[in-house]
GUROMI-513322 format. One line per field, with one value per residue: x, y, z of N, C-alpha, C in turn; residue number from 1. Coordinates in pm, whole numbers, plus 32768, in hexadecimal, padded with zeros to 4 digits. Each point is the difference from the previous one (the first is absolute). Example, Ala and Ser with C-alpha at 12.3 -4.5 7.8 and 13.67 -1.06 7.14 Angstrom:
2
nu	8527/7FDD;
nv	7DC7/8069;
nw	830C/7FB8;
cau	7FA7/8052;
cav	8077/8077;
caw	8000/8006;
cu	805A/7FB3;
cv	8078/806D;
cw	8000/8049;
resi	1/2;
! end
This chain:
327
nu	2176/7FA3/8008/807C/7FBA/7FD7/8081/7FFB/807A/7FC5/7F92/8052/8055/7F97/7FCE/8078/801A/7F81/8004/8072/7FD1/7F8C/8049/8048/7F92/7FCE/8076/8012/7F7D/8047/7FBE/7FF5/7FF2/805B/8017/7FD7/7FDF/806C/8046/7F95/801D/801C/7FF8/7F8E/7FE6/8030/7FC1/7F98/8014/801F/7F9A/7FB8/8030/7FE6/7F95/8001/8008/8030/8056/7F81/7FFE/8081/7FE9/7F88/8038/806E/7FAE/7FB2/8067/8032/7F83/7FEA/807C/7FBF/7FE9/801A/7FA2/802E/8043/804F/8021/7F7E/8017/7FDE/8075/8040/8067/7FAD/7FBC/7FAE/8037/7FED/8083/7FCD/7FC0/8072/8021/7FA5/7FB6/7FA3/803A/8014/801D/8039/803E/8018/8020/8047/8028/800C/803E/8040/8006/8024/805B/7FD8/807E/8001/8049/8049/8061/8000/7F7B/8000/8060/7FBB/7F92/803E/8038/7F8C/7FC1/8068/7FF7/7F7D/8011/805B/7F87/7FEE/7FF5/7F7E/7FDB/7FB4/7FEF/801F/7F91/8002/8076/8036/8004/8085/8032/804C/805B/8063/8052/8012/7F7F/802E/804C/7F82/7FFB/7FF5/8084/8039/803D/7F85/8031/8002/805B/8034/7FF9/8029/8058/8014/8000/804F/8033/7FDA/8034/8066/7FF3/805C/7F9C/7FC1/8074/801A/7F84/8003/807A/7FBE/7FC2/8083/7FAB/7FC2/8023/8036/8083/801E/8059/7FDB/7F9D/8047/8020/7FF7/7FA3/800A/8026/8074/7FB1/8050/8070/7FBC/7FB6/7FA8/7F87/8041/7F95/8034/7FB0/807C/7FB0/7FC3/8076/8038/7F92/8012/8081/7FD2/7FA3/8059/803A/807B/7FD0/7FA7/7F92/8005/7FBB/805B/7F96/8009/7FD0/7FB2/7FAA/8080/7FCD/7FCD/802E/7FB1/802D/7F90/8078/8030/800D/7FC8/7FBE/7FE0/7FEE/7FC1/7FC2/7FF3/7FFC/7F82/8008/7FAD/7FA4/805C/7F9C/7FE4/807C/7FFB/7F8E/805F/8055/7F92/802C/7FE6/802C/8077/7FE0/7FD3/8073/803F/7FB4/8016/807A/7FD1/8072/803E/7FB8/7FBA/7FBB/7FC3/8010/7F81/805B/7FAD/7FDB/807F/801B/7F8F/801E/807E/7FCC/7FA8/8064/8051/7F95/8011/807A/7FE8/7F9C/7FCC/7FA7/7F7F/800E/805D/805A/8007/7FA5/8079/7FD5/807B/802F/8025/7F8B/8021/7F8E;
nv	2E8F/7FA4/7FE8/800C/7FD1/7FD2/8013/8049/7FCA/7F95/8010/801D/7FA0/7FB3/8037/7FFD/7F84/7FE9/8058/7FC8/7F85/8028/8041/7F91/7FB9/806F/8028/7F8E/8000/7FED/7FA5/801B/7F7D/8002/7F8E/8065/8027/800C/8004/7FFF/7F85/805C/8061/7FC9/7FEE/8077/803C/7FB5/801E/807E/8007/7FBA/8046/806B/7FBE/7FD8/807E/802D/7FBD/7FDB/8025/7FF5/7F87/7FFD/802B/7FB8/7F9B/8032/8012/7F8A/7FE0/804C/7FDD/7F9A/805C/8028/8016/7FAC/7FC2/8056/8006/7FEA/8043/7F88/7FC6/7FEB/802A/7FC7/805A/7F9A/8005/8080/8016/807D/7FB9/7FC8/8049/8049/8003/7FA7/7FE5/7F8C/805B/8051/7F98/7FD6/807A/800A/7F83/801C/806F/7FBA/7FA5/8060/8043/7FB5/8016/8001/7FAC/806D/7FCF/8079/7FFC/7F87/8029/806F/7FB6/7FA7/806C/8041/7F93/7FFE/8083/7FFA/7F99/805B/8021/8025/8078/8014/8006/8065/7F9D/806F/7FDC/7FB4/7FC7/8013/7F91/8000/801A/8064/7FA3/8057/7F99/8038/8008/7F8F/8036/802A/7F80/8035/8008/7F8C/803B/8022/8071/804D/804B/7F8F/7FCB/8073/7FFE/7F7F/8019/806B/7FAE/7FC2/8074/7FB1/8036/8045/803A/8008/802B/8048/802E/800B/8033/8043/7FE6/801B/8035/7FD7/7F81/7FC8/7FEF/7FE6/7FA9/7FD5/8038/7FC6/7F83/804A/8025/7F7D/8002/8033/803C/801D/800F/7FA4/8063/7FF1/8016/8072/8007/7F86/7FF1/801A/8011/803B/802B/7FCE/8039/806B/8004/7FE3/805C/8055/7F8A/802E/8013/8026/7FCB/803B/7F8E/7FEA/7FFB/8082/801A/8053/7FD7/7FFE/7F8C/8030/7F9A/7FD5/8072/803F/8037/804D/7F81/8000/806B/7FBC/7F9A/8057/8034/7F7E/8028/7FD9/805F/7FB3/8044/8014/7FF3/7F9A/7FD4/8021/7FC9/7FBE/7FD8/8009/807C/8005/7F84/8016/807D/7FC0/7FC1/806D/803E/7F9D/8012/807B/8013/8011/806F/7F97/8032/7FB5/7F95/7FE4/7FA0/7FBB/8070/8028/7F84/7FF8/807A/7FDA/7F96/8051/8056/7FA1/7FD0/8082/7FCC/8055/800D/7F92/8057/7FEA/8040/802B/7FB7/7F93/7FA1/7FD8/7F9B/7FFF/800F/7F85/801F/802E/803E;
nw	131F/7FEC/8083/7FD3/7F9A/8076/801E/8071/800C/7FCE/804A/8066/7FDF/7FF1/806D/803D/7FDA/801F/8065/8026/7FEB/8033/8059/800B/7FF1/802F/7FD4/803F/801C/806E/8045/807F/8001/7FA2/8043/804C/7F86/7FB8/8072/8051/7FD6/7FA5/805B/802B/7F80/7FDD/8066/7FEC/7F81/8019/8054/7FAA/7F9B/8049/8028/7F84/7FD9/8076/7FB4/7FEE/8080/801E/7FCC/8037/8071/7FEE/7FE6/805F/804F/7FDF/8015/806C/8018/7FC9/7FA7/807B/805C/7FA4/8062/7FBE/8081/7FF4/7F91/7FD7/7FE0/7F8E/8047/8057/8046/7FFF/7F88/801D/800A/8005/7FA3/7FDE/8069/7FBF/806E/7FE4/7F8B/803F/805C/7FA9/7FCA/807C/8029/7F91/8010/8081/7FDE/7FA4/8062/8054/7FB8/7F9C/7FDF/8085/8049/7FF8/7FB9/7FC9/800C/7FCC/7FB0/7FEA/7FFA/7FB3/7FC8/8003/7FD5/7FAD/7FF7/7FF7/7FB0/7FE0/8033/7F81/7FCD/800F/7F82/7FE0/7FAB/7FBE/7FC4/7F95/801C/7F8A/7FBC/7FFC/7F89/802C/7FEA/8019/7FFB/7F8A/801F/8033/7FA2/7FFF/8024/8079/7FF8/8021/7F99/7FE8/7FCF/806B/7FC6/7FD4/8079/8032/7F9E/8018/8081/7FF3/7FA6/806F/8022/801A/8078/8042/803F/7F8C/7FCE/806D/7FFB/7F7C/8005/805D/7F8D/7FFB/8055/7F91/8004/7F96/8002/7F82/802B/7F89/8046/8060/7FE0/7F90/8057/8004/7F80/801A/8058/8066/7FB9/7FBD/8034/8063/7FD6/800A/7FB3/7FF5/8065/802B/8067/7F99/7FD5/806F/8033/7FB3/8020/8079/7FEA/7FD3/800A/7FF6/7F86/805C/8034/7F8B/7FF7/805E/8051/801F/8079/7FC0/805C/801E/8029/7F8D/7FB9/8063/8034/7FDD/8011/8061/8020/7F88/8029/806C/7FAD/7FB1/806A/8015/7F80/8008/7FA4/7FBE/7FBD/7FA6/7FA8/8051/8013/7F7F/8025/8043/7FA4/7FB6/801A/7F7D/800A/803C/7FDB/7F94/7FF5/8026/7FA8/7FAA/802D/7FE8/7FBF/8073/7FFE/7FD9/7F99/805B/7FB5/7FF3/8008/804E/803C/8009/8027/8048/802F/800F/8039/8039/801A/802A/8041/7FF2/7FFC/7FA0/8057/7FD1/7FDB/801D/7F8D/8053/7FC3/804B/8009/8024/7FB7/7FCC/807A/7FE2/7FC8/7F87/8015;
cau	8001/7F7D/7FC1/8043/7FBE/7F8A/8021/7FF5/8074/7FE5/7F9B/803B/805C/7FB2/7FC0/8065/8035/7F97/7FFF/807D/7FFF/7FA3/8040/8073/7FE3/7F87/8011/804A/7FA8/7FE8/7FBA/7FE9/7F7C/7FDD/7FB7/7F96/7F86/801A/803C/800A/805C/8084/806D/8003/8037/8092/8036/7FFE/8064/8084/8009/8011/8086/805F/800A/8059/8081/8005/8058/7FB6/7FDD/805D/8001/7F90/8019/8065/7FC8/7FAE/805F/8043/7F9C/7FDD/806F/8013/7F81/7F94/7FC4/7FA4/8011/8054/8066/7FC9/7FF1/8063/8033/808E/8025/7F9F/8034/8011/807E/8070/8049/7FC8/7F82/800B/7FFB/7F83/7FA9/7F73/7FAE/7F94/7F97/7FAF/7FB7/7F97/7F97/7FBD/7FA8/7F8A/7FB5/7FBF/7F8C/7F9C/7FDD/804F/8026/7FE6/806E/8080/8076/8048/7FC1/801D/8089/8001/7FBE/8053/8072/7FCC/7FE2/8080/8034/7FAF/8019/8081/7FED/8004/7F80/7FA2/7FD4/7F9D/8042/7FAE/8000/7FCB/8069/7FF1/807E/8048/8020/808E/805A/8084/806D/805B/7FCB/801A/807A/7FD8/7FF6/8079/8055/8033/8079/7FDB/8018/7F87/7FD8/7FBF/7F7F/7FA4/7FD8/7FA1/7F83/7FC7/7FC4/7F77/7FBB/801B/806A/8065/7FBD/7FC4/806D/802C/7F92/7FEA/8072/7FE9/7FBC/8062/7FF5/7FDC/803B/808B/8052/8060/808B/8041/7FE2/8048/807C/8074/801E/8043/8087/804A/7FAD/8060/8084/8004/7FA8/7F70/7FC5/8012/7F81/7FCA/8032/8068/7FD4/7F9A/803F/8014/7F80/7FD9/805E/7FDE/7F87/801C/8092/8037/7FF1/7F9A/7F82/7FCB/7F6E/7FD7/7FB8/7FFF/7FA1/8029/7FF2/8037/7FBD/7F70/7FE3/7F76/7FA4/8003/801A/8069/8086/8052/8044/8061/8073/804D/8047/806B/805B/7FDB/7FB3/8032/801C/804B/7FA3/7FB7/8057/8015/7F96/8037/807B/7FE0/7FB7/7F79/7FA2/8011/7F9F/7F80/8018/7FFC/7F76/7FB3/802B/7FD9/8077/7FF9/802C/7FC1/7F6E/7FE1/7FA0/7FCD/8029/7F91/7FA4/8042/8012/7F7F/7FEB/8057/7FCE/7F8D/8038/8045/7FA4/7FB9/805C/7FE0/7F91/7FA4/7F77/7F99/800D/808D/8021/7F9E/7FF8/8032/7FBD/806F/8061/8081/7FF2/7FB6/7F83;
cav	808A/8026/805B/8081/805B/8038/8040/8092/803B/7FF7/8060/8085/8011/8008/8082/8062/7FE8/8017/808F/8022/7FC8/804D/807F/7FEB/7FC5/8039/801F/7F95/7FA0/7F8E/802A/7F98/7FC2/7FFD/7F86/7FEC/7FCE/7F9F/7F85/8025/7FAC/8006/8012/7F90/7F8B/8013/7FF7/7F75/7FB7/8024/7FC5/7F6F/7FE6/8032/7F9D/7F93/8036/808F/8048/803F/808A/8061/7FEE/8049/808E/8028/7FEF/8077/806D/7FEB/8012/808D/804D/7FDD/800A/8023/7F91/7FC3/7F6E/7FCF/7FA7/7F79/7FC2/7F9C/8008/8024/808D/8050/8034/7F91/7FBB/805A/7FE0/802F/7FBD/7F6E/7FC4/8024/7F90/801F/8005/7F9F/8038/8054/7FA5/7FBE/8062/8021/7F90/800A/8077/7FE7/7FAB/8050/8079/7FF4/8074/807C/802F/7FFF/7FC4/806F/8017/7F8C/8010/806F/7FD2/7F97/8042/8037/7F93/7FC7/8056/7FED/7F7A/8000/8058/808C/8047/7FE9/807F/7FF6/7FFF/802B/7F9E/8030/7FF6/7F9B/7FBB/8023/7F95/8009/7FD2/7FF1/7FF5/8072/8073/7FF5/8049/8075/7FDA/801C/7F8C/7FEB/8052/8086/8072/8042/8063/7FB8/7FCE/8071/8027/7F9E/8010/8083/7FF4/7FCF/8054/7FD0/8051/7FBA/7FB6/7F8A/7FA3/7FBE/7FAF/7F8A/7FA5/7FC4/7F80/7F96/7FCA/7F73/7FC1/7FD4/801B/7F98/8028/8035/808D/8056/7FC4/804F/8062/7FBC/7FD4/8053/8071/806F/7FDF/7F74/7FE6/800D/8084/8040/802B/7F90/7FF5/7F98/7F8B/7FBB/7FC3/7F6F/7FBB/7FFB/7FA9/7F76/7FDC/800E/7FF4/8024/7F94/7FA4/7FF8/8086/8001/7FF7/807A/802B/806B/808B/8043/7F9C/7FF5/801C/7FF5/7FD6/805D/8087/805D/8062/7FCE/800F/8081/7FF5/7FB7/805C/8059/7FB3/7FC9/7F75/7FF5/7F92/8032/807D/806E/8017/803F/808B/8054/8039/804A/807C/8059/8024/7F95/7FDD/804E/7FB8/7F88/802C/8024/7F84/7FC3/8056/8027/8080/8072/7FFB/7FFC/7F74/7FD8/7F79/7FB5/7FB8/805D/803D/7F97/7FF0/8076/7FF5/7F91/8032/8053/7FAA/7FA5/804A/8023/7FD3/7F9F/8000/7FFA/801A/7FB6/7FDB/7F7C/7F94/7FA6/7F7F/7F8C/7FB6/806B/7FE6/8000/806F/7FCF;
caw	7FCF/7FCE/805E/8002/7FA5/8040/807F/7FFC/7FBB/7F70/7FD8/800C/7F8F/7F84/7FFC/7FDD/7F7B/7F9F/7FE5/7FBF/7F7A/7FAF/7FDE/7FA8/7F7E/7FC8/7F73/7FC0/7FBD/8058/807A/8062/7FEF/7F71/7FDF/8062/7FBF/7F96/8039/808E/804C/7FC0/805F/805F/7FB9/7FFA/8087/8030/7FB1/8035/8086/7FF5/7FCD/8064/806C/7FD8/7FD2/801E/7FA4/7F92/8025/7FC5/7F70/7FC6/8013/7F9C/7F7B/7FE5/7FEA/7F7F/7F97/7FF2/7FCB/7F73/7FB7/805C/804C/7F9F/8005/7F93/8038/800D/7F7C/7FD8/7F78/7FF5/8009/804A/807F/805E/7FE3/8018/807B/8080/8021/7FFB/8085/8042/8024/8017/7F86/800A/8055/7FA8/7FA7/804F/801B/7F82/7FE0/8055/7FDA/7F7F/801D/8047/7FB5/7F85/7FB2/804A/8054/7FB8/803F/8040/8081/8056/8030/8060/807A/803D/8041/807D/805D/802B/806B/8078/8035/8045/8073/7FDC/7FFB/7F94/7FC8/7F95/7F7D/7F8F/7F93/7F81/7F9B/7F97/7FE3/7F87/7FA1/7FDC/806A/7FC4/8062/7FF0/8048/8090/8026/804E/808C/804E/8013/8087/8013/7FD3/8057/802E/7F9B/7F92/8032/800C/7F78/7FCC/8048/7FDD/7F7B/8012/8060/8087/803A/804E/806C/7FC3/7FE4/807C/8032/7FAD/8013/8083/7FEC/8012/8086/7FEF/7F8C/7FFF/7F8A/7FDE/801B/7F88/7FF1/805F/8034/7FD3/8069/8070/7FDB/7FA1/7FD6/7FFB/803A/8028/8071/7FE7/7FF7/8083/803B/804B/8089/8002/804E/7FB1/7F8A/800C/7FF8/7F73/7FB9/8022/7FB6/7F71/7FEF/7F7D/7F9D/8030/7FB7/7FEF/8009/808B/8022/808C/8018/7FE8/8081/805C/8080/7FF8/7F72/7FE3/8040/7FC7/806F/7FE5/8020/7F87/800A/806E/7FCA/7FAD/805C/8041/7F9D/7FE7/7F85/7FAC/7F7A/7FFE/7FE9/807E/8062/7FD7/803A/807C/7FE8/7FB8/805C/7FD2/8022/808D/804D/8005/8050/808C/8023/800D/807E/806F/804B/8047/7FB1/7F7C/8002/7FE4/7F9A/8013/7F8A/7FC5/7FBF/7F8D/7F9B/7FBC/7FAC/7F8C/7FAD/7FB3/7F96/7FA0/7FBB/7F98/7F95/7F79/7FFC/7F90/8033/7F9B/7F82/7FEC/8032/7FF4/8072/7FD1/803E/803C/801B/7FC2/7F70/7FC1/7FC4;
cu	7F74/7FBF/803D/7FBA/7F84/8021/7FFD/8073/7FE9/7F9F/8032/805B/7FB2/7FBD/8062/802D/7F98/7FFB/807C/8000/7FA4/803E/806E/7FD9/7F87/800C/8043/7FA7/7FED/7FB7/7FF1/7F72/7FD2/7FA9/7F88/7F81/801D/803D/801A/8066/808F/8071/800A/8039/8099/803C/8006/8066/808B/8014/801D/808D/806B/8013/8062/8089/8004/8057/7FB5/7FE0/8063/8007/7F93/8013/8064/7FC6/7FAD/805A/8040/7F9F/7FE8/806F/801A/7F78/7F8B/7FC4/7F96/800E/8052/806C/7FD1/7FFE/8073/8030/8092/8012/7F93/8040/8020/8088/807B/8045/7FC2/7F84/8009/7FF2/7F81/7FAA/7F70/7FA9/7F88/7F8D/7FA1/7FAC/7F8B/7F8D/7FB2/7FA0/7F7F/7FA9/7FB9/7F85/7F8F/7FCC/8050/801C/7FF0/807C/8085/806F/804F/7FC6/8019/808B/800A/7FC2/8056/807A/7FD5/7FE9/8080/803D/7FB3/801A/8087/8003/8017/7F74/7FA9/7FDA/7F9C/8048/7FA0/800B/7FBD/8068/7FD6/808B/803E/801E/8094/8055/8087/806C/805B/7FD1/8022/807F/7FE0/7FF5/8080/804F/803B/8084/7FE4/801E/7F7B/7FD0/7FB7/7F78/7F9B/7FCE/7F98/7F79/7FBA/7FBC/7F6F/7FB5/8014/8079/805F/7FC3/7FBD/806A/8025/7F92/7FF0/8074/7FF6/7FAF/805F/8005/7FCD/8046/8095/8048/805A/808D/8040/7FE7/804D/8086/807D/8028/8057/8091/803C/7FAD/8056/8080/8004/7FA4/7F6E/7FD5/8008/7F7E/7FBA/803F/8066/7FD6/7F9C/803D/8014/7F7D/7FD4/805C/7FE4/7F86/8019/8097/802B/7FFC/7F9C/7F85/7FBF/7F69/7FCE/7FC5/800A/7FA1/803B/7FFC/802B/7FB9/7F6B/7FD0/7F73/7F99/8011/800E/8072/808D/805C/8050/8066/807D/8055/8052/8079/805F/7FE3/7FA1/803D/8025/804A/7FA2/7FAD/8055/8019/7F92/8030/807B/7FE8/7FAC/7F71/7F98/800B/7F99/7F7C/800D/7FF5/7F72/7FA8/8025/7FD9/8077/7FF0/8037/7FC5/7F68/7FD3/7F98/7FD4/801B/7F8A/7FA3/803F/801C/7F7F/7FE4/8053/7FD5/7F89/8031/803F/7F9E/7FAA/805D/7FCD/7F8C/7FAD/7F73/7F9E/8011/8090/8019/7F8F/7FF7/802D/7FB9/8065/8071/8084/7FF9/7FB3/7F85/8006;
cv	802F/8067/808A/8066/803E/8047/8099/8042/8002/806D/808F/801C/8010/8088/806C/7FF0/8015/8093/802A/7FD1/8051/8083/7FEE/7FD8/8039/8015/7F8F/7F9D/7F81/8032/7F87/7FCA/7FF7/7F87/7FE6/7FC7/7F90/7F7E/8018/7FB0/8008/8008/7F8C/7F82/800C/7FEC/7F6F/7FAB/801B/7FC2/7F6B/7FDC/8029/7F9A/7F90/8032/8097/8050/8042/8092/8066/7FF4/8050/8097/8033/7FFA/807B/8078/7FF4/8012/8094/8054/7FE6/7FFF/8027/7F84/7FBA/7F69/7FCA/7FA1/7F6F/7FB4/7FA0/8019/8027/8097/8059/802F/7F8F/7FBC/8055/7FE1/8034/7FB3/7F68/7FBE/8025/7F85/8031/8006/7FA2/8032/8056/7FA8/7FBE/8061/8021/7F91/8007/8078/7FEE/7FA6/8051/8075/8002/8086/8086/8038/7FF2/7FBD/806C/801E/7F8D/800F/8070/7FD5/7F98/803B/803A/7F92/7FBF/8051/7FE7/7F79/7FF6/806B/8092/803A/7FCB/8089/7FE6/800C/8032/7F9A/803C/8001/7F9B/7FCD/802C/7F86/7FFB/7FD5/7FDF/7FFD/807A/807B/7FFE/8046/807B/7FE1/8024/7F81/7FF9/8048/8095/806D/803D/8066/7FBD/7FCA/8071/802E/7FA0/800A/8082/7FFC/7FD1/8050/7FD6/804B/7FAC/7FB2/7F82/7F96/7FB3/7FA7/7F80/7F9E/7FBE/7F80/7F8B/7FCE/7F70/7FCB/7FE5/802F/7F89/8035/8044/8096/8059/7FC7/804A/8068/7FC4/7FDF/8061/8075/807E/7FD4/7F73/7FDD/8011/8091/8043/8031/7F8E/7FFF/7F8E/7F82/7FAB/7FB3/7F69/7FB0/7FF1/7FA3/7F6D/7FD0/7FFF/7FF9/8024/7F86/7F95/8002/808B/8009/7FF5/8086/801E/8076/8089/8051/7F9B/8005/8017/7FF6/7FD9/805E/808C/8064/805D/7FCC/8004/8082/8001/7FB6/8059/805D/7FBA/7FBD/7F6F/7FF2/7F96/8031/8086/8077/801F/804B/8093/805C/8040/8057/8083/805A/801C/7F95/7FD8/8047/7FB4/7F7C/8023/8021/7F85/7FB6/8053/802C/808A/806F/8002/8001/7F74/7FEE/7F71/7FB0/7FBA/805C/803B/7F9A/7FEE/8074/7FF7/7F8F/802C/8056/7FA9/7FAE/8046/8034/7FC4/7FA0/8012/7FEF/8018/7FAA/7FDB/7F74/7F9D/7FB7/7F77/7F8F/7FA5/8064/7FED/8005/807A/7FC7/8001;
cw	7FD5/805B/8001/7FA7/803E/8083/7FF4/7FB6/7F69/7FD5/800B/7F8A/7F7E/7FF3/7FD4/7F6F/7F93/7FD9/7FB2/7F6F/7FA5/7FD1/7F99/7F73/7FBB/7F6A/7FB3/7FB5/804E/807B/805C/7FED/7F70/7FDD/805C/7FC3/7F9C/8030/8094/8050/7FCD/8067/8062/7FBE/7FF7/808A/8030/7FB4/8034/808A/7FF9/7FD3/8065/8070/7FDC/7FD3/8017/7FA0/7F8D/8020/7FC7/7F68/7FBC/800E/7F99/7F73/7FD8/7FE3/7F77/7F8B/7FE7/7FC1/7F6C/7FBB/805A/8041/7FAB/7FF5/7F8C/8031/8005/7F7C/7FE2/7F72/7FFE/8006/803D/8083/8062/7FED/801F/8084/8081/802D/8007/8089/804D/8019/800D/7F84/800A/8057/7FAC/7FA2/8048/801A/7F81/7FD8/8050/7FD9/7F7B/8012/803F/7FAC/7F7E/7FBC/8045/8045/7FB6/804F/804A/808A/8061/803D/8068/8085/8048/8046/8086/8068/8034/8071/8080/8040/8048/806E/7FE2/7FFC/7F8E/7FC7/7F90/7F7A/7F95/7F8F/7F85/7F93/7F95/7FDB/7F7D/7FAA/7FDE/8076/7FC2/806C/7FFB/804C/8095/802C/8053/8094/804B/801A/808B/801C/7FE8/8067/802B/7F9A/7F8D/802A/8007/7F77/7FC8/8045/7FD8/7F78/8007/806A/8091/8038/8056/8075/7FCB/7FE7/807D/8036/7FB0/8007/8089/7FFB/8009/8090/7FFF/7F83/800B/7F83/7FE8/8018/7F88/7FEE/8060/802D/7FD2/8069/806F/7FE4/7F99/7FCB/7FF2/8046/8039/8073/7FDC/7FF3/808A/803F/804B/808B/8006/804D/7FB4/7F8C/8010/7FF7/7F6E/7FB1/801C/7FB1/7F6A/7FE8/7F72/7FA5/8030/7FA8/7FF8/800D/8090/802C/8096/800E/7FDF/8081/806B/8087/7FFC/7F70/7FDC/803B/7FC6/8072/7FDB/801B/7F87/8008/8072/7FD2/7FA7/8058/803F/7F9E/7FDE/7F8A/7FA6/7F75/8008/7FEF/807C/8064/7FDF/8033/8082/7FE5/7FB6/805A/7FD6/8020/8093/8058/800F/804C/8094/802C/800E/8081/807A/8054/803E/7FA8/7F74/8010/7FD8/7F92/8020/7F81/7FBD/7FB2/7F82/7F93/7FB1/7FA3/7F7F/7FA3/7FAB/7F8D/7F94/7FAD/7F99/7F93/7F7D/7FF5/7F82/8039/7F8E/7F85/7FE1/8038/7FED/8085/7FCF/8049/8044/8012/7FB9/7F67/7FD1/7FBE/7F69;
resi	1/2/3/4/5/6/7/8/9/10/11/12/13/14/15/16/17/18/19/20/21/22/23/24/25/26/27/28/29/30/31/32/33/34/35/36/37/38/39/40/41/42/43/44/45/46/47/48/49/50/51/52/53/54/55/56/57/58/59/60/61/62/63/64/65/66/67/68/69/70/71/72/73/74/75/76/77/78/79/80/81/82/83/84/85/86/87/88/89/90/91/92/93/94/95/96/97/98/99/100/101/102/103/104/105/106/107/108/109/110/111/112/113/114/115/116/117/118/119/120/121/122/123/124/125/126/127/128/129/130/131/132/133/134/135/136/137/138/139/140/141/142/143/144/145/146/147/148/149/150/151/152/153/154/155/156/157/158/159/160/161/162/163/164/165/166/167/168/169/170/171/172/173/174/175/176/177/178/179/180/181/182/183/184/185/186/187/188/189/190/191/192/193/194/195/196/197/198/199/200/201/202/203/204/205/206/207/208/209/210/211/212/213/214/215/216/217/218/219/220/221/222/223/224/225/226/227/228/229/230/231/232/233/234/235/236/237/238/239/240/241/242/243/244/245/246/247/248/249/250/251/252/253/254/255/256/257/258/259/260/261/262/263/264/265/266/267/268/269/270/271/272/273/274/275/276/277/278/279/280/281/282/283/284/285/286/287/288/289/290/291/292/293/294/295/296/297/298/299/300/301/302/303/304/305/306/307/308/309/310/311/312/313/314/315/316/317/318/319/320/321/322/323/324/325/326/327;
! end
C-alpha cells in the first residue's frame, strides 16, 4: 500500500479535498498542514503506524474509524474516548468492543519521541481514521489538524450516540444537533461498509421479532444464513461482516445490501425503509432516475464536517503526553 500514496489518484483526490477542507474549516480553528513547521513528520508517522498495524490485523481499520466517530459525538473531537479509568467513555457499552486503541498509543509514543508535546491525541485519531479508510481502498483526503485534547470523559455522556435500534427520525435529530444533515448521516453510516458486528447486537431480529418470525425487512433468503452464523442462544460475541461479501473493502456494496434487505443492524436497514434516507442510498448507488452522488467524495466531505464538532483549539484543551491519561 505504500506506493498507493504516490499514485495520480491520490494526488487528484488530495487536490480536491484540500480545497474543500479549507473552505469547510476556515472558521473552525483547524487547518490542513497545522504541523508543517512544528512536527513535519506528524502525518507520515501516524500513517506508517496504521499501515504497520493494519498489515498484521486489518480489523483495526473499522475500529479506528468508529472510534473517531464515537469520540466526536461525545464532548467533541477531543480524544476523550481514549482516557482510561472507571466510568470513562471507553468503559461505556457502545465503546467496549472498539478496536485500535493500541494503534493510537503506538503513534503517540513515536510522535512524543520526534516532537515532544506537540501533536494532540485528537489529531492522531482523526488522521488514523482517514488512513484506515484509504487502506481499505477508500478515498484519501486532507485532514485539518490543530485540535487539542480534552480532560473530561464520562461513560454517561455516551447515551448521545446513535443506537443499533434507533429510528431514522431520532438519528437525524442527533446528527442535526451537530450541524450534520441527512446526507451526512447516510454517508457516515456508510462507513459500515468495513467492519463487523457482534451477534448480540442484531440476533433479536432473527427470532420472534414479529409474530414469532424474523424482522420482515430482512430478505427471507438471507435469514437462514444469519441464523446459521448467529444461532438462537448462541455465542453473542461472534462477529460477522456488516457489509456481507465486502466487509474489508470501502465501497458502495453496503448500500446495495440495504437495498436488497441484507442490512445487519436494524438502524442500518432503516436507511432503506425510510423514504427520507432511501433517496441518498439510491443516489450513492447511482440508481436510474436519481441524481448520482460519489460516495467516497461525499463521505470525505462529511468526515471533515464531523471532525470539527466541538474541537478545542488555541488555548483550549491540552496536548496529552499519554493519550490514555490526563496530564
